[in-house]
Structures are given as structure tokens and as C-alpha cells.
N, C-alpha and C positions, 0 to 999 in steps of 0.2 A: 504494500500500500504506500502510495507516494506521500500521503499526509497522515501518518498514524496518530491515533489518539494518545494523549499522555498516559503513561503507565499508572496503575492504581496507586502504587507507593508514592509517586510524585504528588498525586492529588491529596492523599492522606497527609503528606508532609506539609502541603500548602495549607490545608484547613487547620491543622494543628498549630500552625504559625500565626493564625489570625485570632484577634481578640473577639469577644462576644459581639460587640457592636459591628465589627468588620464582617463576622459571619452573618449577622442579620442583613447587612447591606448586600453581601454576595447573594444570599437567597433571594432578595428582592430583585437584583439585577438579572438573575436567571429566570425571572418571570413567575416564581412560585408565590402563592398566597398562603403558604404554610406559616403558622404562628409559632411553631416550634423551631428553636435555633440551637439545638444541641449539635455537637461536632458530628455525630453519626448522621443526623438528618441533613446537615449542611453538605456532608460528603455525598450523600445520595442525590441531593438536588444538583450539585456540581457535576456528578457523573452523568446524570440524565441530560443536562445542558450540553455537555461535551460530546456525548454519544450521538446526539441528534444533529450535530453541526457538521458541515462539510469541511470546516477548518477548525478542528478542535483545539489545536495549540494556539491559534489566533484568538479564539474565545477566551482561553485562560489568560493570555497576555493582556487582552483588553480589560478583562475583569481586574487584573492586578493594577493596571493603570488607573482605573476608576477608584480603586481602593487606596491609591497612592502608596502602594507597597513596592516601591522601586527597588528596595533591597532584595525582595523575593524575585523580582524580574531579573536582576543581575545574577542572583544565586542559582535560579532554576533554568533561566534561558540566556544568560550572558548578554542581556540587552544593554546597549549603551544609550547615551543621551539622544542621539539621532533616531534610533529605533523607537524610543519612547515618544518622541515628538511625532513620528510617523503614525504610531498607534493612536495617538490623540486626535490627529487630523483625519484619520480614515476609520474611526471607530464604527463598527457595524452593530453594536448593541442597540437595543431599543432606545430611541432618543427620548421618549417620554420617561422611561425608567432612569436613564442617566440624569435627566433634569431633576426628577424628584430627589435623587440622591444628592445632587448639588444644592437643592433648596434645603434639604435636611441639614446640611453642613452650615448653611448661612443663617438659619433661624436660631435665635437665642432661646434660652430657657423661657424667658418672659414671652417671646413671640409664640412659642409652642403652647404655653398655658392659655394664651389668648385664643389661639387656633382651636384648642380643645373646647374652650368656653363657647365658641360660636357653633360648635357641632353638637352641643348638648341635646338638641331636639332630635338628632338623627342617630346618634350612636349611644348604646347603653352605657350607663355610668361605669360599670365594671370594666368595659373595654377601654374607655378613656383613661381610667385610673391605671390600667395595666400598660398603657402605651408609654414606652420609654423614649420614643423618638417620633419624628414626623413620619417616617416610613411605616411605623406600626399603624398610624392613623390612616394613611393612604391605603394600606392593605385592607383595613376594615371597610373603607369606602368602596373599594373595588369589589369586595364580597357582596355589597349591596347594589352594585352597578351604578354607584353615584360618582365614581371617578374611573375613567378609562383614558387610553391614549387619545381617543377622539372626543372625549367629553371631559374637559378640564375647567368648565365655567365655574363650578362650585369652588374649586381650589383657588381660582383667580379671584373670585369675589371675596372669599375669606381672607386672602392675603391683603386685598385692598382694605378690608374692614379692620385689620389689625395694624394698618399703617405701613405695610411693606409693599409700597407701590413698585419699588425696584424689582422685587421678585415677581409681582403680578404681571409686570410687562414681559418678563422672561417666559412665564407660562403662556402668555398670549401668543407667543411665536409658534406654539403648537397648534393653534386654531385661528389662523389669520382671517378666515372668512366669517368668524363669529362677530356680529356687530357689537359695538359697545352698548352696555346696559343704559337704557334711558330711565327716567324716573318711573314711568309706567311699567317698564319691563323688569326692573331690578328685582331679583328674587328675594323672598323674605328670608333673611338669614339671622337668626338669632345668633343664638344665641345664640349669644350669648348666651344658657342655662338652665337648673335644675331642670331638668327633668328632676326627679327628686334631687334636689340640689347638687351643682357644678361646681349641683344638682343644679341648678344653676349649677353647678355640678362639678366643679373642680376643687379638690382639696388644695390647700395652700401649698405653693412650691417655692423653692428658693431661686434667687436669680444667680446668674453667673458671677463668679468671683471677680469683681472689678472694683478698683479703688475709686474714690470720688472723682479724681481728675479723669481717669479712663472712662468712667461711665458718662461724665458730662460731655467728653469729646465724642463718644459714641452717639449720644442723643443729638448733639449738634450736627453730626454728619448725617444722621438719619433725617433730621428736619430739612437739611439742605437738599437732600436727594428727593424728598417727597413734597416739599412745600409748593412746588409749581403744579402739582397734580391733585393734591387733596386739599380742598378748601375747608375753612371753618365757618360754621354758622355764626353770623355776627349778632351778638346780643348787645346792641349799642343804643337801645332805647331806654328811657327812664319813665316808668319802671321797665325792667327787662322783658316782662311778660305778665300773663294772667295765670294765676293758680287758683283752682277751685278745690276745696276740701270738703268731702261729705263724710261725716263721722256718724255712723248709725249704731255704734255700740258704746259711745261715750268714752273712748280711750284714744289717746295720742293725737287727736285732732288739733288741740291747742298747741302742742309741741311742734307739729308739722307747720302750723300757721306761723309760729315764730321763726322756724328754720327758713321758710321761703321768704318771709319779710326781710330776714337778714341777707338773703341773696338778692334783694331789691326787686321782688315780684309784687305785683298787686294781688292780694290774697282775699278770697271770699270763703268763709267758713260756714257750713251748714251742719246742724246737729239734729239727730233723731228724726230724719225724714222717712216717710213711707216710700214705697216704690213709685207711686204716682207723683209724689212730691219731688223725688229725685229726677224723674223724667221731665217734669215741668221746669225744674231749676236748670237742667242741662239744655233744654230747648231754648230757654230764655238766654242762656249764655251763648248759644250759637249766633244770636243776633246782637250780642253786646258790642257796642262801638269800640270798646277798648281793644278788641282783637285786631282791629284794622291797623293800629299803630304798634301793637305788641310784637316783640321779636320771637316769642315762644309761648307755648301753652302747656300747662301742667294740670293734670287731673289726679287727685288722690282720693281714694274711696276706702273706707273701713266698714265692713259689713259682714253679716252672716251670708252664706252662699251655698249653692249646690254646684255640681261640676260646670254648668254653663250659665248660671244666673247669680245675680246678687239680690238678696232678699230684703235688704234695708231693715226697717223695724216691723214689717208685717209680712207674713207668708201666706196670705189669703189667695195668691195666684202664683204664677210661675216666676215672677220677679223680672229684673232687668237683665236681658241677655248680654253677655260680655261682648259678643260681636256687634250688637246694636250700639253699645257704648262707644266702641272704637269708631264705627262708621258715622256716628253723629258729627265727628270732627274731621272727616275727610274733605278734600277740596270740593267735591260735589255737594256736600251738605253744609259746609262751612267755608265758603270761598275766602274769607278773611285770613284763613290759616294756610292757604296754598303756599307751598315751598318753605313753610316754617316748621321747626321741630315741635312735635306733639308728644309729650311724655305722660305715661300712665303708670302710677304706682298704686297697686291694689293689695290690700290685706284682707283676705276673707277667712271666715271661720266656718269650717265645713259642717253642714247640717245634712243628715241622711235624707236622700231624696224621698224616701217613703214617708218622711215626717213633714217635709215642706208642703205647704198648701193644704195641710190637714187641720186648719183652724187655729194654728198656733199664732200667737202674737208676741213680738219681742218688744217689751216696754221697759224703759229705764227703771231699775229697782225690782223687776219681777224675778221670781225664782226661775232658774234656767232648767229646761228639760234638755238633757244631753245624751247623745249617743254618737259622738263624732266619728267621722271617717278619716282615713289616712291620706287620701289623695283626691284630686279634683278631675281626673279623667282628661280626655283629649279636647282641646279647644280648637275652634276654627282659627286658622292662622292668618293674620293680616297680610296683605300683599301690597298695600299702598306705601308710597315713599314717605320719609321723614317721621316715622313712628318709632317710639321707644316704649316697649311694653314690658313692664316688670310686675309680675303677679305672684304673690306669696299666699299660701294657704296653710292652715293648721287646724287642729281640732277645736270645735266649739267649746269643749269642756274646759279649755284654758281660761275662758272668760269667768269661770267660777273662782279662780285664784284671786285672793285679795290683792288689790293694787296691781293687777295685771297690766303689762305693757308689751306690745308686740316686739319681739327680739329683732325681727326683720326691719321694722320701721326704726327701731333704735339704732341698728347698724347703718341704715340708710342715712338717717339724720347725722350720725357721727361722721360718716364719710363725706357728706355734703359740707360739713363745717371744717374740713381739714385743709382747705385751700384749693388752688387751681389744679384740676385733674381732669383728664378725658373721662367722659361719662362711662365708657365701657371699663376703663381701669378702675373707676370708682366702684363699679359693681363687682369687680373681682375682689375688692376688699370686703364688700358686703357679703359676697358668697363665702369668703373665708371665715368671716365672723359667724355666719349662720351654720356653716359646716361644723365649726368648732363647738357651737352650742348644741347641735344635734348629737355630737359624740359624748358630750357631758350629760345630756338629758335625753336618753333614748325614748322616754315616754312623752316627751314634749317636742315632737319633730315638726320642723317647718319645711315646706316644699316650695321650691322657687322655679318660676318659669320666666325666662327673659328672652325676648325676641326683638329685633329691630330692623328697620329699613333706612337708617340714617345714611344720607349720601355724603355727609361731611363730618369733620371732627366737631364735637360739641363740648364746650367748657361752660359750666354755669357760673364760675367765678370770673 
């Protein structure tokens, strides 16, 4: 045979010389979706890739180039610098997989955490928690047919949403015929989070070891490379925007009011509204002249609820549908907010659906009937632009606790008061606080759902 395959001992020697991350990368470059990265499994994957190629030694050399193991290239194939450059320029490995490997190397730990955060609605929390690198996430997306060599729009969108425009542009080269997302076309990409908490769903992670000067330089370089592509929402009016707060359980409303006043928003606080009163107040707000000059809109609601509805202070009917709430402030229904960020922060207390609408009434001071549920089910996902949707739910029984305050809202208000920060970064801190609370209090779990279609960076300070 003119081009014999590398002998098995050589492949074994090669694999044994690789670190665990390098073995993971090799398996990915070979086209395998295997989540196991043991040396034995890596050898099997490499053997299959080599045996199926017409140029097996060429495949091994190209793999070593992509792994940057030039020492093994010299040791096993006696390749010099000129041969390495030739292999780089004529690489026949899958361009998509090579690019994903390069992206994985260029993403910081912070970038990776943000990327996980945005995929909380697509991938199970356990899979995100087990993902040690970007390639692990790509493999899970490929298993669900959400990422392929000819379908990279989700990857591109997420990279843009975490501020890595430089990497998003590189992904775009794989699909030059795909049009840029317009406001109406832009896919709904959360989360940012929980599914049951990133659940919101990402446990807190550490950043790369950078000293203060190094990190500052890195951030400035990132800003310089992205500033011309990713704009900021300009909150340059006074007040910055309008904030409506509807507190139907008598907790945290006044604290939220003070928080947003400190952020220079015009705040309207309603307490103890029925469902019909909530709807009336929100309809009136749609026509509020202040929205025309406001830079942003914030809606905070604290209420009992079922998976799809907010029940306010009465449960005589189905309540206010969450999707209806969001649609009330889309450009079609509220033209004054076209192109402006619309932020929703919702804390609901889960009421079993078989008890809602059964003649129960929730009045301040009344004894509570409780049989809380642990989750709120699947919501209709918004698709319009400029929406930030943060919804937290916990059991209704927590309202029985003397002096109860929502841990989610407490974390949110604390994060809002810490100074200038991107809204998604801010929610990473909220997520970390809620996750830590859940670890310490397994019987008082909070579940978080964050999704957004923001087209620009948003800073509330």
C-alpha cells in the first residue's frame, strides 16, 4: 500500500501523550459526538478516523497541528517548520470543527459562563454544569440538531449577545448567505437562564487568573474591537424611564420602588390589585404620555400564579396571562416603546392549578391555604426585539414565613445598586446568589427563567 495507515502502537503513543483537554479536542475534530474522553475511547475514535481516510498519516499530522503539538509532529513524523506551515494552509479537516476548536481557545472562562447562561432554555442544567469547555456545549447542541456545519446562526447570535463580536464575525464566514438578523427576525435567545436556575442556571464560576492591570487591558481591547459593532441603549432622558410596580402580596414593592427611584426612573407603585385592576392599570399605562419621552420601560409584578397566569389578589378566573402581559408593550400595542428596552421582573408564588379559580380569594391578612408546586411549566417564548424577561417562581407556602422577602428580588435589588454593569452580567450575579440560596435551603427553592431579545448593550446606571 502506497499510503499505509499509522501502526496501532504509534496511535497509542500519540493518545497517551495528550492531556485530557487535548483528547477531548481530538475526539471533536474527528467528528465524534461521544461525551466520553477516556484514553481507550479516544484511541478508538482516532483509529476509526484514520481507517476511513485515504490519507491516514495526513489526518494524524493535521490533527497534531490543530492540537498545537508540534513536539509530537517532530517526534513521530520528523516534520519541520515548512511542513507545519504547509499542513496549516492545506488542512482538509472539517472547517466548521476547526473553527469551533479555535473559538474554544479564544473564549475566556467568563465568556463561557455567559454562553452557558444564554442556553439555559435549550440544554438541561446537568449538561451545562458538566460542560468543561465550549466544545462540550457544541456537542450537546449538535445532538439536538441546533448546531451543524451548515447551521451556525445560534452560535453566532450567542457570541454577539455575550459581546464577542470578533468571534461572531468568524462564525459568519461559515454561512455567508445567511442575512443579518433584523429586529423582527432576531431569534429569542435567553437566556440567559434557570431553567430551574443557571437555573437561570449556572453555578458561580471563577474567572481566569488575571491581575488588575491585565484584566483592565483585556477589557479595553475587547471594547475597542467591538465598540463599532455593538451599540448601547442610550438612557439619556430624565427620568431615564417609567417603572410600574404591582405588588399583590404586600412584600418588596416599596423596596423595589426605592431601588428604581435611585436609578432615576419615574416609578408608579400599585398594591393589592385584583386581576381586572391590574389589566386596567396596564392598559392605562400603554397610553401614558411619559412613555413617549422615556428611554426605557420596567414592569415589576409580585403575585401568586399558576404556570401561565398571574392571579393578583383574586383567583375567581384564570388570571392575567404572562404572554398577554408581554404583548401589551410590544410596538404594535404600545408604539411609544418601539426600539426601547422593555424589562420585566416577575416574582410569582406558585398556586396549584386545581386550586386556582376555585373560589379562593387572597386578601391582605387572610390565612393562607397552601399546597405549593415546585415549578411553573413551559411559557410561551417572546420573539419581539428589545425585551428582557426575568421571571422567578417559588412556593406559595413561603408567604407564611414571618417577615418574608423574596430572595430573588433581594438579589436583584442588590445587584442593581452595585454600580455600572451590563444587565446580563448583573443577572449572572443574581443567578449566583439564588443558586447559593437554593443549596443552603433545599426546601425553599427559587426557579428562574431569563430570556431576552436585546439588540444592544444595556446599562441602567
